[in-house]
C-alpha positions as CSV (number, residue, x, y, z in Angstrom):
1,L,102.2,3.8,-57.2
2,R,102.8,0.0,-56.8
3,G,100.4,-1.2,-54.1
4,E,101.4,-3.6,-51.4
5,A,104.5,-5.8,-51.0
6,W,104.8,-9.4,-52.4
7,T,103.4,-12.1,-50.2
8,A,104.8,-15.6,-50.2
9,P,102.0,-18.3,-50.7
10,T,101.5,-21.3,-48.5
11,F,102.1,-24.2,-50.9
12,L,99.8,-27.2,-51.1
13,S,100.9,-30.9,-51.3
14,S,104.5,-31.3,-52.7
15,W,104.7,-27.9,-54.4
16,V,107.7,-25.7,-53.6
17,N,109.8,-22.8,-55.0
18,Y,112.1,-24.1,-57.8
19,G,115.1,-22.5,-56.0
20,A,118.0,-20.1,-56.7
21,P,118.6,-18.3,-58.9
22,Y,114.9,-18.1,-59.8
23,V,112.4,-15.8,-58.2
24,Q,110.3,-17.3,-55.5
25,A,106.5,-17.5,-55.8
26,G,104.5,-14.6,-54.5
27,F,101.4,-12.4,-55.1
28,Y,100.3,-8.9,-54.5
29,K,97.5,-6.5,-55.3
30,D,98.4,-3.2,-56.9
31,A,96.8,0.2,-56.4
32,W,94.1,-0.6,-59.0
33,D,93.1,-3.9,-57.3
34,R,94.9,-6.0,-60.0
35,V,96.3,-9.2,-58.5
36,H,99.8,-10.1,-59.8
37,I,101.5,-13.6,-59.4
38,R,105.1,-14.5,-59.9
39,G,107.6,-17.3,-59.4
40,L,109.0,-20.5,-60.6
41,V,107.6,-23.6,-58.8
42,K,107.9,-27.4,-59.0
43,G,106.0,-30.4,-57.6
44,E,106.6,-34.1,-57.2
45,S,103.8,-35.0,-59.7
46,T,100.9,-33.8,-61.6
47,A,98.7,-36.1,-59.5
48,T,98.6,-33.2,-57.0
49,P,97.8,-30.2,-59.4
50,S,96.8,-27.6,-56.7
51,I,99.8,-25.3,-56.2
52,F,98.5,-22.8,-53.6
53,T,95.3,-20.9,-52.7
54,L,95.0,-17.1,-52.8
55,P,93.4,-15.6,-49.8
56,V,90.0,-13.8,-49.8
57,G,90.4,-10.5,-51.5
58,Y,92.8,-11.9,-54.1
59,R,90.4,-14.4,-55.9
60,P,88.4,-14.2,-59.1
61,L,84.8,-13.2,-58.7
62,T,83.1,-14.7,-61.7
63,G,84.3,-18.1,-62.7
64,T,87.6,-19.8,-63.1
65,H,90.3,-17.8,-64.9
66,I,92.6,-19.6,-67.3
67,F,96.3,-18.7,-68.0
68,I,99.0,-20.0,-70.3
69,A,102.2,-20.9,-68.5
70,I,105.6,-22.3,-69.5
71,S,105.9,-25.7,-68.0
72,N,109.0,-27.8,-68.5
73,D,109.9,-25.9,-71.7
74,A,106.4,-26.4,-73.2
75,F,103.0,-24.7,-72.9
76,G,100.9,-25.5,-69.8
77,R,97.7,-24.2,-68.3
78,I,97.1,-22.7,-64.9
79,D,93.5,-22.3,-63.7
80,I,92.5,-20.0,-60.8
81,S,89.1,-20.8,-59.3
82,T,86.8,-18.5,-57.5
83,G,88.0,-20.3,-54.3
84,G,91.4,-19.0,-55.1
85,T,93.2,-22.2,-55.8
86,L,95.9,-22.1,-58.5
87,S,96.1,-25.5,-60.3
88,L,98.3,-26.9,-63.0
89,V,95.7,-28.3,-65.4
90,I,98.0,-29.0,-68.4
91,G,101.8,-29.3,-68.1
92,S,104.6,-30.9,-66.1
93,S,105.4,-30.5,-62.5
94,V,109.1,-30.4,-63.3
95,F,108.7,-26.6,-63.3
96,V,105.9,-24.1,-63.9
97,N,106.5,-20.4,-64.5
98,L,103.9,-18.2,-62.8
99,N,105.4,-14.9,-63.9
100,G,103.0,-12.6,-65.7
101,I,99.8,-14.0,-64.3
102,S,97.5,-11.1,-63.3
103,F,93.8,-10.3,-63.2
104,R,91.8,-7.4,-62.0
105,E,88.6,-9.0,-60.8
106,A,89.2,-9.8,-57.1
107,Q,86.9,-10.4,-54.2
């Protein structure tokens, strides 16, 4: 029992998918209301840290959630706000791995 299909996000600013052969960014909610995020993305600069915004029904309820991400072969940090915005807080915009980000608390 998987839930729904992957949905491609609408990127903000200069953020885009990294490109082949890497998996494109996406999100879905499983049968237990857990939100899953995947993909390898890149941006022009860390001056525009907001990557994309999750729609209502896919956002954290109680405060900003913090996740560790691989960013240009080092550790980075992704925050997801209650408004649904995924932001690169620490790391490089050369590439950011979103694979493995998931949380259950969604509004």
